[in-house]
C-alpha positions as CSV (number, residue, x, y, z in Angstrom):
1,Q,30.7,-10.2,-16.4
2,K,29.5,-8.4,-13.3
3,L,26.5,-6.0,-13.0
4,T,25.7,-3.5,-10.3
5,I,22.0,-3.6,-9.6
6,F,20.0,-1.2,-7.4
7,D,16.4,-1.8,-6.4
8,A,14.8,1.6,-5.6
9,V,12.1,0.9,-3.0
10,D,10.6,4.4,-2.5
11,N,12.5,7.7,-2.3
12,W,13.9,7.8,1.3
13,M,14.9,11.5,0.8
14,L,11.2,12.3,1.2
15,H,10.6,10.3,4.3
16,S,10.2,12.3,7.5
17,S,12.3,10.0,9.6
18,Y,15.3,10.5,7.4
19,A,15.1,14.3,7.0
20,K,18.4,14.9,8.8
21,H,20.2,12.5,6.4
22,K,18.8,14.1,3.3
23,N,22.1,15.4,2.0
24,R,23.8,12.1,2.6
25,L,21.1,10.2,0.8
26,K,21.3,12.6,-2.2
27,Q,25.0,11.8,-2.4
28,C,24.3,8.1,-2.3
29,Y,21.6,8.3,-5.0
30,D,23.9,10.4,-7.2
31,V,26.5,7.6,-7.0
32,I,23.8,5.0,-7.8
33,K,22.7,7.0,-10.8
34,D,26.2,7.2,-12.1
35,Q,27.5,3.7,-11.4
36,A,24.5,1.2,-11.4
37,D,24.1,-0.9,-14.5
38,V,20.5,-1.6,-13.8
39,I,18.1,0.3,-11.6
40,F,14.7,-1.1,-10.7
41,S,12.1,1.5,-9.7
42,V,9.1,0.4,-7.6
43,S,7.1,3.5,-8.6
44,K,6.6,5.4,-11.9
45,S,7.5,8.7,-10.3
46,L,11.0,7.4,-9.4
47,L,11.8,7.1,-13.1
48,N,12.0,10.9,-13.2
49,F,14.0,10.9,-10.0
50,F,16.6,8.8,-11.8
51,D,16.6,11.2,-14.7
52,D,14.8,8.8,-17.0
53,Q,18.1,7.0,-17.7
54,P,17.8,4.1,-20.2
55,N,19.0,1.7,-17.6
56,V,16.1,2.5,-15.2
57,Y,13.1,0.1,-15.3
58,W,9.7,0.4,-13.6
59,V,8.9,-2.9,-11.9
60,P,6.0,-2.4,-9.4
61,N,5.6,-4.5,-6.2
62,G,3.9,-7.9,-6.2
63,V,2.0,-10.2,-3.9
64,D,2.3,-13.8,-2.6
65,L,-1.1,-15.0,-3.9
66,K,-0.9,-18.4,-2.1
67,H,-0.3,-16.6,1.2
68,Y,-3.2,-14.2,0.9
69,N,-5.6,-16.9,-0.2
70,K,-5.0,-19.1,2.9
71,K,-8.2,-20.2,4.7
72,F,-8.4,-19.7,8.5
73,T,-10.7,-21.8,10.7
74,L,-10.2,-19.5,13.7
75,I,-10.4,-15.7,13.5
76,N,-8.8,-13.6,16.2
77,R,-11.5,-12.1,18.5
78,D,-10.0,-8.6,18.3
79,I,-11.5,-8.3,14.8
80,A,-14.1,-11.1,14.8
81,D,-16.1,-9.4,17.5
82,L,-16.2,-6.0,15.7
83,P,-19.5,-4.8,14.1
84,K,-19.6,-5.1,10.3
85,P,-19.0,-3.7,7.8
86,I,-15.3,-3.2,8.5
87,I,-13.4,-0.4,6.7
88,G,-9.8,-1.7,7.1
89,Y,-6.2,-0.5,6.7
90,I,-3.2,-2.6,7.2
91,G,0.4,-1.3,7.4
92,V,2.7,0.8,9.5
93,I,0.8,3.9,10.8
94,Q,3.4,6.5,10.0
95,E,3.6,10.1,8.7
96,K,2.3,9.3,5.3
97,V,-1.0,8.0,6.7
98,D,-3.6,10.7,6.7
99,L,-5.3,10.2,10.1
100,E,-7.4,13.2,9.7
101,L,-9.0,11.5,6.7
102,V,-9.5,8.4,8.8
103,K,-11.2,10.5,11.5
104,Y,-13.5,12.0,8.8
105,L,-14.5,8.5,7.6
106,A,-15.2,7.5,11.2
107,R,-17.5,10.4,11.8
108,K,-19.3,10.0,8.5
109,N,-19.8,6.3,9.2
110,P,-20.6,5.9,12.9
111,E,-22.3,2.5,12.3
112,K,-19.3,1.0,10.6
113,S,-16.0,-0.2,12.2
114,I,-12.8,1.6,11.1
115,V,-10.0,-0.9,11.7
116,L,-6.2,-0.1,11.6
117,V,-3.9,-3.1,11.7
118,G,-0.2,-2.3,12.2
119,P,2.2,-0.6,14.6
120,V,2.0,3.1,15.2
121,W,5.1,5.2,14.9
122,N,5.8,7.6,17.8
123,E,5.4,10.6,15.6
124,Q,1.7,9.7,15.3
125,D,1.0,9.1,19.0
126,E,-0.9,12.4,19.4
127,A,-3.0,11.8,16.3
128,K,-3.7,8.3,17.5
129,M,-4.9,9.5,20.9
130,S,-7.3,11.9,19.1
131,L,-8.6,9.2,16.9
132,E,-9.2,6.8,19.7
133,Q,-11.9,9.1,21.0
134,E,-14.0,7.9,18.1
135,K,-15.9,4.9,19.3
136,N,-15.9,3.1,16.0
137,V,-12.1,3.4,15.4
138,H,-10.0,0.3,16.4
139,F,-6.2,0.2,16.5
140,L,-5.3,-3.5,16.6
141,G,-1.5,-3.0,16.7
142,Y,1.3,-5.0,15.1
143,K,0.4,-8.4,13.6
144,K,2.7,-11.1,12.2
145,Y,2.9,-11.5,8.4
146,S,1.4,-15.0,8.8
147,N,-1.8,-13.5,10.2
148,A,-2.1,-10.6,7.8
149,P,-4.4,-12.5,5.4
150,M,-6.8,-13.4,8.2
151,Y,-7.2,-9.7,9.1
152,I,-7.7,-8.5,5.5
153,Q,-10.2,-11.3,4.9
154,Q,-12.3,-9.8,7.6
155,F,-12.4,-6.4,6.0
156,D,-15.4,-5.5,3.8
157,I,-13.3,-2.8,2.0
158,G,-9.6,-1.9,2.1
159,I,-8.5,1.7,2.2
160,I,-5.2,3.5,1.5
161,P,-5.6,6.9,3.0
162,H,-2.2,8.3,2.3
163,K,-1.1,11.9,2.0
164,K,-0.6,12.9,-1.6
165,A,2.5,14.9,-1.3
166,G,6.1,13.9,-0.5
167,F,7.1,10.3,0.3
168,A,3.8,8.6,-0.6
169,A,4.1,9.8,-4.2
170,S,7.3,7.7,-4.6
171,T,5.7,4.5,-3.4
172,N,3.8,1.5,-4.9
173,P,1.7,0.3,-1.9
174,M,1.9,-3.4,-1.4
175,K,-1.3,-3.4,0.5
176,M,-3.3,-2.7,-2.6
177,Y,-2.2,-6.0,-4.1
178,E,-2.9,-7.7,-0.7
179,Y,-6.4,-6.3,-0.6
180,L,-7.1,-7.4,-4.2
181,A,-5.7,-10.8,-3.6
182,C,-8.3,-11.2,-0.8
183,G,-11.0,-10.0,-3.2
184,K,-11.6,-6.7,-1.4
185,P,-12.7,-3.5,-3.0
186,V,-10.1,-0.7,-2.6
187,V,-10.3,3.1,-2.2
188,A,-7.0,5.0,-2.3
189,T,-5.9,8.6,-2.3
190,S,-4.9,9.8,-5.8
191,N,-1.2,10.3,-6.7
192,I,0.3,7.7,-4.4
193,G,1.8,5.3,-6.9
194,T,-1.3,3.2,-7.8
195,E,-1.2,3.8,-11.6
196,N,-0.7,0.2,-12.5
197,V,-3.9,-1.0,-10.8
198,E,-6.2,1.9,-11.2
199,E,-8.5,-0.1,-13.5
200,M,-9.4,-2.2,-10.5
201,I,-9.4,0.2,-7.6
202,S,-10.9,3.6,-6.9
203,T,-8.7,6.7,-6.5
204,V,-10.1,10.0,-5.2
205,D,-8.9,13.6,-4.5
206,S,-11.0,14.7,-1.6
207,Y,-12.2,13.5,1.8
208,E,-15.8,13.8,0.7
209,D,-15.2,11.7,-2.5
210,F,-13.2,9.1,-0.5
211,N,-16.3,8.6,1.8
212,I,-18.7,8.5,-1.2
213,E,-16.6,5.9,-3.0
214,V,-16.2,3.7,0.1
215,N,-20.0,3.6,0.5
216,K,-20.6,3.0,-3.2
217,L,-18.2,0.1,-3.3
218,L,-19.6,-1.4,-0.1
219,D,-23.2,-1.2,-1.5
220,H,-22.3,-2.7,-4.9
221,D,-19.8,-5.5,-3.9
222,N,-20.6,-9.0,-5.0
223,E,-19.0,-12.4,-5.7
224,E,-18.4,-11.6,-9.3
225,N,-16.5,-8.4,-8.4
226,R,-14.5,-10.2,-5.8
227,Q,-13.5,-12.9,-8.4
228,K,-12.5,-10.2,-10.9
229,R,-10.1,-8.7,-8.3
230,H,-8.6,-12.2,-7.6
231,D,-8.1,-12.8,-11.4
232,F,-6.7,-9.3,-12.0
233,V,-4.0,-9.4,-9.3
234,K,-2.5,-12.7,-10.5
235,K,-0.3,-10.9,-13.0
236,F,1.3,-9.1,-10.1
237,S,2.5,-12.3,-8.3
238,W,6.0,-12.2,-7.0
239,I,7.0,-15.0,-9.4
240,N,6.0,-12.8,-12.4
241,T,7.7,-9.8,-10.9
242,V,11.0,-11.6,-10.3
243,N,10.9,-13.2,-13.8
244,K,10.5,-9.7,-15.3
245,M,13.5,-8.5,-13.3
246,M,15.6,-11.6,-14.3
247,D,14.8,-11.1,-18.0
248,L,16.0,-7.5,-17.8
249,I,19.2,-8.6,-16.0
250,N,19.9,-11.4,-18.5
251,N,19.4,-9.0,-21.4
252,K,22.1,-6.8,-20.0
253,L,24.5,-9.8,-19.6
254,T,24.1,-10.9,-23.2
């Protein structure tokens, strides 16, 4: 017996870089809806996109716990030399990242370092240039996956300042698991696919509330809270995620 399986990682029809291919993507998604035996959806909002068909399953992202709990004896100077506390973001700086929110945080927290780790897409060049005028904002550029834990471990808090509309709503940000695996408090914009971890992170609706929550979590963080985050995220290990997917596949085969 053969199965056709599709893993829906975000809704690419909503991504700005694929706008000119939207009709073609819709045709492809329609074929998938019609012909796939099993569809895995990384975000809850995608269940509706696939018409809540009975063969569609919500399986959120996961994290390599061992990788993000690695210890580093040497810390790269581009982050080690920055003033603490560090409000950090890791990931591709693309259209879904609200750089105006980042600028707001920078101006409200002049004594803190705002650190963005990841490559910047060309479409964000102008916004990046504007942000670089803020003395406490630091773009560290692309980093290898092997070094990602080292950078997150230097954060005092991890942020997910994504725009609420469009593409971001169809995602399930892997960085929230990575932050939690490193024991970091997390503040995210609401409605960006964080439903399954919202008992352990803070989600907010406004720039003002985002800043308030960042400072509240920084002020009240401690070892007990860091351990709670470590323990919470264990259920989202890639091993557990893959086992769940394999169980669903095997049930279809029997």
